[in-house]
C-alpha positions in Angstrom: -17.2 16.0 1.2 -21.2 14.9 0.8 -23.8 12.2 -0.2 -26.3 10.7 -2.9 -30.2 9.5 -5.0 -30.6 10.4 -9.1 -33.9 10.9 -11.3 -34.8 7.8 -13.6 -33.4 8.3 -17.2 -34.9 5.5 -19.4 -33.6 7.4 -22.8 -31.0 5.1 -23.9 -29.6 7.7 -26.2 -26.4 10.5 -25.1 -28.7 13.6 -25.9 -31.5 15.0 -23.8 -29.5 13.9 -20.5 -28.6 17.5 -19.7 -25.6 19.8 -19.7 -24.0 17.6 -16.5 -24.3 14.4 -18.6 -22.5 16.2 -21.6 -19.8 18.1 -19.8 -19.2 14.7 -17.9 -18.8 12.9 -21.2 -16.5 15.4 -22.8 -14.4 15.5 -19.6 -14.1 11.9 -20.3 -13.5 11.7 -23.7 -10.8 14.5 -22.7 -9.0 12.7 -20.6 -8.9 9.6 -22.7 -7.3 11.7 -25.2 -4.7 12.4 -22.5 -3.9 9.2 -21.4 -3.6 8.0 -25.0 -1.0 10.8 -25.5 0.8 9.9 -22.8 0.6 6.2 -23.6 2.2 6.8 -27.4 4.8 9.2 -25.6 5.9 6.0 -23.4 6.2 3.9 -26.4 3.0 2.2 -26.0 3.5 -0.2 -23.2 1.4 1.3 -20.6 -2.2 -0.2 -20.4 -5.2 2.2 -20.4 -7.2 1.2 -17.5 -10.1 3.9 -18.0 -12.7 1.5 -19.7 -14.8 -1.3 -19.3 -14.0 -4.6 -17.4 -13.8 -7.9 -19.1 -15.7 -10.8 -18.2 -12.6 -12.6 -16.8 -13.0 -14.6 -13.3 -12.8 -12.8 -10.6 -9.6 -13.2 -7.6 -9.6 -15.9 -5.7 -11.0 -15.4 -1.9 -7.9 -15.6 -0.3 -6.5 -12.8 -1.7 -3.9 -11.6 -4.6 -1.3 -11.0 -2.0 0.6 -12.7 1.1 -0.7 -9.6 3.6 3.2 -9.2 4.8 4.7 -5.3 4.9 3.8 -2.7 2.9 2.7 -2.7 -0.7 4.4 -1.7 -3.6 4.2 0.8 -6.7 5.9 -0.4 -9.5 7.6 1.5 -12.8 4.5 0.4 -15.0 2.3 3.7 -15.9 -1.4 3.7 -16.2 -1.2 6.8 -18.8 -2.5 10.1 -16.7 -4.6 10.2 -13.6 -5.6 12.6 -10.7 -6.1 11.4 -7.0 -9.7 10.3 -6.2 -11.5 12.6 -3.6 -11.7 11.8 -0.1 -15.4 11.0 0.9 -17.0 9.9 4.4 -17.0 6.2 5.2 -20.6 7.0 6.2 -22.2 5.6 9.5 -22.0 2.0 8.2 -18.4 1.3 7.3 -17.9 -1.6 10.2 -13.9 -0.7 10.0 -13.7 0.1 13.8 -14.6 3.9 13.7 -17.8 3.7 15.3 -20.6 1.0 17.4 -23.8 -0.8 17.1 -25.7 -1.3 20.2 -22.8 -0.2 22.0 -20.5 -2.3 20.5 -17.3 -1.2 18.3 -18.2 -2.9 14.8 -15.1 -4.4 13.1 -15.9 -6.4 10.0 -12.1 -6.1 9.5 -11.1 -8.6 12.5 -13.1 -11.5 11.1 -12.0 -14.5 9.4 -13.5 -14.6 6.3 -13.6 -11.2 5.3 -10.7 -11.8 2.5 -12.9 -12.8 -0.7 -13.2 -11.8 -3.9 -17.4 -12.7 -4.0 -19.0 -10.9 -1.5 -22.6 -11.6 -2.4 -22.6 -14.2 1.1 -22.3 -13.6 4.6 -19.4 -15.5 6.3 -18.4 -17.3 9.7 -21.9 -17.8 11.7 -24.1 -15.7 9.3 -25.6 -17.4 6.5 -27.5 -14.9 4.2 -26.6 -14.3 0.7 -27.8 -11.0 -0.8 -29.8 -11.1 -3.9 -29.8 -8.5 -6.9 -28.1 -8.1 -10.7 -24.8 -9.6 -10.7 -21.7 -7.1 -10.8 -18.1 -7.8 -11.2 -16.0 -4.5 -10.6 -12.2 -4.1 -11.0 -10.2 -1.3 -9.4 -7.4 -0.8 -10.4 -4.9 1.0 -7.8 -2.5 3.6 -9.1 0.3 6.1 -7.5 -1.5 9.5 -8.5 2.1 10.8 -7.2 4.4 8.9 -8.8 3.0 8.8 -13.0 0.1 6.3 -12.0 2.3 3.6 -11.5 0.8 0.4 -10.1 0.0 -0.2 -6.4 0.7 -3.8 -5.7 0.1 -5.3 -2.2 -2.6 -2.7 -1.3 -5.4 -3.9 0.6 -9.4 -2.4 -0.7 -11.9 -3.1 1.6 -15.5 -2.9 -0.3 -18.8 -2.1 1.2 -22.6 -1.1 -0.2 -26.0 -1.7 0.5 -28.5 -4.3 -0.3 -30.8 -3.9 -3.2 -33.3 -2.7 -1.0 -31.0 0.0 0.7 -29.9 -1.7 3.4 -26.5 -2.1 5.1 -25.5 -5.3 6.6 -24.3 -5.6 10.3 -26.2 -2.1 10.3 -29.7 -1.8 9.1 -32.5 -3.7 11.1 -33.1 -6.3 8.8 -29.8 -7.5 8.0 -28.2 -6.8 11.3 -26.8 -10.7 11.8 -25.8 -10.6 8.3 -22.3 -9.6 7.2 -22.7 -10.1 3.5 -21.5 -6.8 0.4 -18.4 -6.7 2.4 -14.8 -7.6 1.5 -11.4 -7.5 1.2 -9.0 -7.8 -1.8 -5.5 -7.4 -2.0 -4.1 -5.7 -5.2 -2.3 -8.3 -7.6 1.3 -7.4 -9.5 -1.0 -5.2 -11.8 -2.3 -3.2 -9.1 -5.8 -4.5 -9.3 -8.2 -5.9 -7.1 -11.8 -7.7 -8.4 -14.8 -7.8 -6.5 -17.8 -9.9 -7.4 -21.1 -8.4 -6.1 -24.8 -7.4 -6.5 -25.8 -4.1 -7.9 -26.7 -1.5 -4.9 -29.8 0.1 -4.6 -30.9 3.6 -4.1 -32.0 4.8 -0.9 -33.7 8.1 0.3 -31.3 10.2 0.6 -28.2 9.3 -1.9 -27.1 8.8 -5.3 -26.4 5.0 -6.0 -22.9 4.7 -4.4 -20.2 1.9 -3.2 -17.9 2.5 -0.6 -13.9 1.7 -0.2 -10.9 2.4 1.5 -7.3 1.6 0.4 -4.6 -0.1 3.1 -1.3 0.3 2.7 -1.3 -3.7 3.3 -3.3 -6.7 4.0 -1.8 -7.0 7.4 -2.6 -3.0 8.2 -6.3 -3.2 6.8 -7.5 -4.2 10.6 -8.5 -0.8 11.5 -9.6 2.5 9.9 -7.0 4.6 11.0 -4.3 2.8 9.2 -6.3 4.0 5.8 -4.7 5.9 3.6 -8.1 6.7 1.3 -11.5 6.3 1.8 -13.6 7.1 -0.6 -16.8 6.5 -2.8 -17.7 5.7 -6.1 -20.8 7.2 -8.1 -22.4 4.4 -10.4 -23.7 5.4 -14.0 -27.3 7.0 -14.0 -28.0 5.1 -17.1 -27.3 1.5 -15.9 -29.0 2.8 -12.4 -32.5 3.2 -14.8 -32.1 0.2 -16.5 -31.4 -2.0 -13.6 -34.0 -0.4 -10.9 -37.0 -0.7 -14.2 -36.1 -4.0 -14.5 -34.4 -6.1 -12.4 -36.7 -7.9 -9.4 -36.5 -6.4 -5.9 -35.3 -2.9 -6.8 -38.7 -1.0 -7.3 -38.3 1.6 -4.4 -35.2 2.4 -5.7 -36.8 3.9 -9.0 -38.1 6.7 -7.2 -35.6 7.2 -4.7 -33.5 7.6 -8.1 -35.7 10.0 -9.4 -34.9 12.4 -6.5 -31.3 12.7 -6.3 -28.8 13.9 -8.9 -25.0 13.6 -8.2 -25.1 17.9 -8.1 -27.7 17.0 -5.5 -26.0 14.7 -3.7 -24.4 15.9 -0.3 -21.2 13.9 -0.4 -20.6 13.9 -4.5 -21.6 17.3 -5.5 -18.6 19.2 -4.6 -16.6 17.3 -6.4 -15.2 18.7 -9.9 -16.3 16.9 -13.0 -12.6 15.7 -13.6 -13.1 13.9 -10.3 -16.6 12.4 -11.2 -15.3 11.0 -14.3 -12.5 9.1 -12.6 -14.7 8.3 -9.6 -17.3 6.7 -12.0 -17.0 3.0 -13.4 -17.6 2.1 -17.0 -20.0 -0.9 -16.5 -20.9 -2.8 -19.7 -23.7 -5.9 -19.5 -27.5 -6.4 -18.8 -29.9 -7.0 -16.2 -30.1 -10.6 -17.5 -26.3 -11.2 -17.9 -25.3 -8.8 -14.8 -22.5 -6.2 -15.2 -18.9 -6.2 -15.6 -16.7 -2.8 -14.9 -13.3 -1.3 -14.1 -12.5 2.1 -12.0 -8.8 3.7 -11.9 -8.2 4.9 -8.2 -5.6 7.3 -7.7 -4.0 7.3 -4.5 -1.5 9.9 -3.4 1.6 8.0 -2.5 
């Protein structure tokens, strides 16, 4: 699969955004209709999760599972879903798969990496990443079993700073480990992270990386992962944040140079995949943003 930037669009209306945007909206509406039909046929008890996250509190820093054994799939269904496309972890995963200055980089082995709020560094590092607040809820489901929720699974999430740098790798933040963290899905299959809105750097569309592991105990090395993927951030929200928030000035021009279609990670995905791989966000630059994304894992 491929990678990311996008062009800025300050128009708040749906028209004039081009054919790609229209197709994505049509696919999303069709998916939501199918979900609603599945929900009604199931007696109305399923929770439809393709929607906006609320402003509820994030889960505790200790995670929401006990970290032992393997996660489980419950009988609760979220409607219809597809498996998220597998994507590259990129050059900055710190999951034990590569090195920095000749040393293996693996933040998953560090005490303190299991936390909900990933804006600050932990351990001996003390930096805090600045930017527009973003609270993101990942709902992890089994795409091979009627989208039943996957409880007790671990999600490792990481992304760049508002300036486009990656902690533990980029020279300006080499000694920091912020914007990286692990959470365990709760009984509803949900893992919540509080972070900042990432910037757009040259050559990539704005995105967030994540890996899914079968349990917290397995989330110590990349070879144990069952999914590596990326989520694309909504272009209209990117444009609003980059134009209106402090520290994102370079992202305006970087976004203007890349679209999802031209991105070398997202460009070969289907419209249906991209609809599921793009979170729905609500909020503002002043108040921050909240969102939910459905993660389909074929287990």
